[in-house]
C-alpha positions in Angstrom: 13.9 -4.2 0.6 11.6 -5.6 -2.1 13.4 -4.1 -5.1 16.9 -5.0 -3.8 16.0 -8.5 -3.1 16.5 -8.3 0.8 14.5 -10.9 2.9 11.0 -10.1 4.0 10.7 -9.3 7.7 9.9 -12.6 9.4 6.2 -13.2 10.2 4.9 -11.3 7.0 4.1 -11.8 3.5 2.9 -10.1 0.4 -0.5 -11.4 -0.8 -0.1 -11.5 -4.5 -3.9 -12.0 -5.0 -4.5 -8.4 -4.1 -1.7 -6.8 -6.2 -2.9 -3.9 -8.4 -1.1 -1.6 -10.8 -2.3 1.6 -12.5 -0.4 3.6 -14.9 -0.8 7.3 -15.6 1.0 9.7 -18.0 3.5 10.8 -15.2 3.6 7.8 -12.6 2.8 4.1 -12.3 1.4 2.8 -9.0 1.6 -0.7 -7.7 0.0 -1.7 -4.5 1.0 -4.9 -2.5 -1.0 -6.1 0.4 1.2 -7.0 3.4 -0.2 -9.7 5.7 0.8 -11.4 9.0 1.7 -15.1 8.6 0.2 -16.0 12.1 -3.3 -15.0 11.4 -3.4 -13.7 7.8 -4.6 -10.2 9.0 -3.8 -7.1 7.0 -0.7 -5.3 8.4 -0.6 -2.6 5.7 -0.4 -1.8 1.9 3.1 -1.2 0.2 2.7 1.4 -2.5 5.3 1.5 -5.0 5.4 4.6 -7.3 7.6 4.9 -10.4 8.1 8.2 -12.1 7.7 7.8 -16.0 10.0 10.9 -16.7 12.8 10.2 -14.2 12.6 6.6 -13.7 12.8 7.2 -9.9 11.0 4.7 -7.6 9.3 5.8 -4.4 8.0 3.4 -1.6 5.2 4.2 0.8 3.4 2.1 3.4 -0.2 2.6 4.4 -0.6 1.0 7.8 -3.8 -1.0 8.4 -6.1 0.1 11.0 -5.8 -2.0 14.3 -9.0 -4.2 14.9 -9.6 -5.9 18.3 -12.7 -7.7 17.1 -14.9 -5.0 18.0 -13.3 -1.6 17.5 -10.8 -0.2 14.9 -8.0 2.2 16.1 -5.6 4.2 14.1 -2.2 2.7 14.0 0.6 4.8 15.5 2.3 4.8 12.0 -0.7 6.6 10.3 0.8 10.0 11.2 4.0 9.3 9.3 1.9 8.1 6.2 -0.2 11.3 6.3 2.9 13.5 6.5 4.5 11.5 3.6 1.4 11.7 1.4 1.0 15.5 1.9 4.7 16.1 1.0 4.1 14.6 -2.6 4.0 17.1 -5.6 0.6 18.0 -7.0 0.8 15.6 -10.1 2.0 12.7 -7.9 -0.8 13.4 -5.3 -3.5 13.4 -8.0 -2.4 10.1 -9.4 -1.7 8.6 -6.0 -5.2 9.3 -4.6 -7.0 8.3 -7.8 -4.9 5.0 -8.0 -5.6 4.3 -4.3 -9.4 4.8 -4.8 -9.3 2.3 -7.8 -7.2 -0.3 -5.8 -9.7 -0.4 -2.9 -12.6 -0.3 -5.3 -11.2 -3.2 -7.5 -10.1 -5.2 -4.5 -12.7 -4.4 -1.9 -14.3 -7.9 -2.1 -10.9 -9.7 -1.9 -9.5 -7.5 0.8 -12.4 -8.2 3.2 -13.0 -11.9 2.3 -10.4 -12.8 5.1 -8.4 -15.0 2.6 
């Protein structure tokens, strides 16, 4: 959808302020924060992984936890994300989780500022 130029699903947008890229020898990862237009809450994070050897591009979405103002609950989509993440090969898994940790570390102030 993003790469092919298709329209974004109505009611959502990518927050460019939180975009982060990290390149490794085998893969490059780009993280894009997906927000809801109506209240600017985080819906999830799009992860774009590009193989430096094959040039293949892979897309993953990390769903945000649901928050009701008092409690967090796991999104029903989290199981699909876990399954996808554990099916990655060893090199991609290592790069993915290291990049993910960097993304949240670098963007933690921005992500939770409510912008």
